[in-house]
Steps between C-alpha positions, in 0.01 A plus 500: 500500500826421681711737288263796552758694712716534187241735354522739794826663389656589167731233366866594466486386135254776406671785688646678199598824670619795297873508446543127458589362159178499298616219272581259784184416691659281765827329588514165676766274647412142587717247684453122486599310815467141628553330835807291568430138591145525366359386166420771250123567483450306177641186664353544847206297626189681617587468869850636432362791299258586780781495758722712275216746443448544873873555550515751217197700611632520857837632381366749244205637698730583794714738292466875578429571130201266513346650813120519453545297183264230377558125475295261289517132417410440136238237578303744718457750216225496241582493129403869478728595790791317339431671168505842666833422667642399161369822345673696776825308434500376859500132406589315182257306285693188605439564870131569436462143378727342762393202705460512878791621706562829315440858602603864489585777747431854375601831657225751572616734220527201261856601415639175642363150446652164588359193325553175689527160331460611142780353283742589779437515874517879504451756226578831670400801289515875555329735255517879482343748260730661246862427410664408832699182438784574741265606777281193452805274508617657825157445658466136394863425592445629854177301522674186379773542760237516775330186368832313479550559871180305563522228233780276376525553125614238250835645389806369320839676541565419134163565336329742736132473596343173384168519318248269333577638153866508388451845346452646849805338663765742626360829622144368466413855392264625232501876462246656268325816391148542369534743208237694309619513138211621282708696247719199423183293452328762280811540286544120467843499663433264793601185317842650431533609862402154627764334282769741619405456865503120467848512352613689810383216723175665609143375468199693371159386621145631520309661785461180702837345428594196295245402238284811540421772247643852506159648572490880496852518350635392840807275495695333780878509446711277726835326532521138383826386656558473875814287511848648455406861577461685827174670588659842449623398155154383400343824623757710316460308173120508513503873582712563192258305279197678648656842444565409137136391454381822663711698253355303205144559623562873540653519153201313357265746667693797362494353151125436515443860606723630222368285216132435581384686810141523378474123462642449849268759654207345315575165669514671839182699435308194383613306806374781724165506319448125530590499869255786561216348301555125446222265606682165484876473542721191527803499727738474200337797327508710816868427556584631154278806545650580842846459346422778253368725779817439701705592193288814480595585859867451414460738205320766703160441337348419841596623846784320679272458803296248298787252473416325827140456383613323182747272680228407749257425215755275329446272800134566580387432141626141514232225499540394863484856633195574286324185620571599861385860448186382320416276796565172326397565138655189350381522140737665255228727357403615851861585578537691173190707581618573854853580383367756252283655770799524734710668231224746407478604864877541532531702178196721557721729712835416340534828313515546122818449295711800411682433175677838500759381754743215436826350596588412856618147421 
């Protein structure tokens, strides 16, 4: 398997170290860029796309941040490899189905990935665990500056960076946070939050972006407008919205503990029991069960040291990862059996819940 080196080190996305914001799993900033005097990928012929891909890989792979990184063309990857990269948020579902002349360059720690010839020539993304929007922006901005010294971007003095989709014109920036909001889901407040966030010019999507479900009570919150604001203004506005959502989630948790703690703890306890003893588990079911365990960690029911295990399992319980770990078990029932076995092994030494302690987040 060509992507096997990615399994040798822990992904940045699952490094939820103590002290980082428990409610924000990851923050990401993505920049869309195109080449001047070249057709955008959707209009380019195959030969042009292949030439652009070679130019892009040469420029990106030579960056210091991508030293010892990995480069792949999409047509050299199997369907399973592409699915795993999607599950790790290293490529989009759109790139996974791209025609020839598309690829990706990924840093060794998987914190930086540059898609080439998706909707735009470059999609440069930097992801970090926890709530670190400003830091992530600084990293991707410096990276973008280095790339711009090697490539001639399509840029208008009036409009800014030119992109395939009008909604990305201007800064070309999408900043987002992956948020774990189980209390708002349990208390049926998410619909209200989504409406409020949309009115503020932000988008709310599921775990894998546009069109996906909010599996495991995980939601992606991002800016929608890129034209007419500076990057710093977008970061500041999104940070304000995220802090408000964090406050609402914490208030929802406090209210659940005050009004019906036993019901909440029962959900957490049942989730723990199923993960310890289940024999067949779907990926959707596991995501919801792991969400409750993660909430338990936030509330002090389980040890803080277990947080990294849960965030890793959010990724490793996905269908592609299970199929890879099970050495190619392609049938759904086979994956469900193997997934349950994996979870039983992980939770055999997880440590029992302690419902006498509550209230960190």
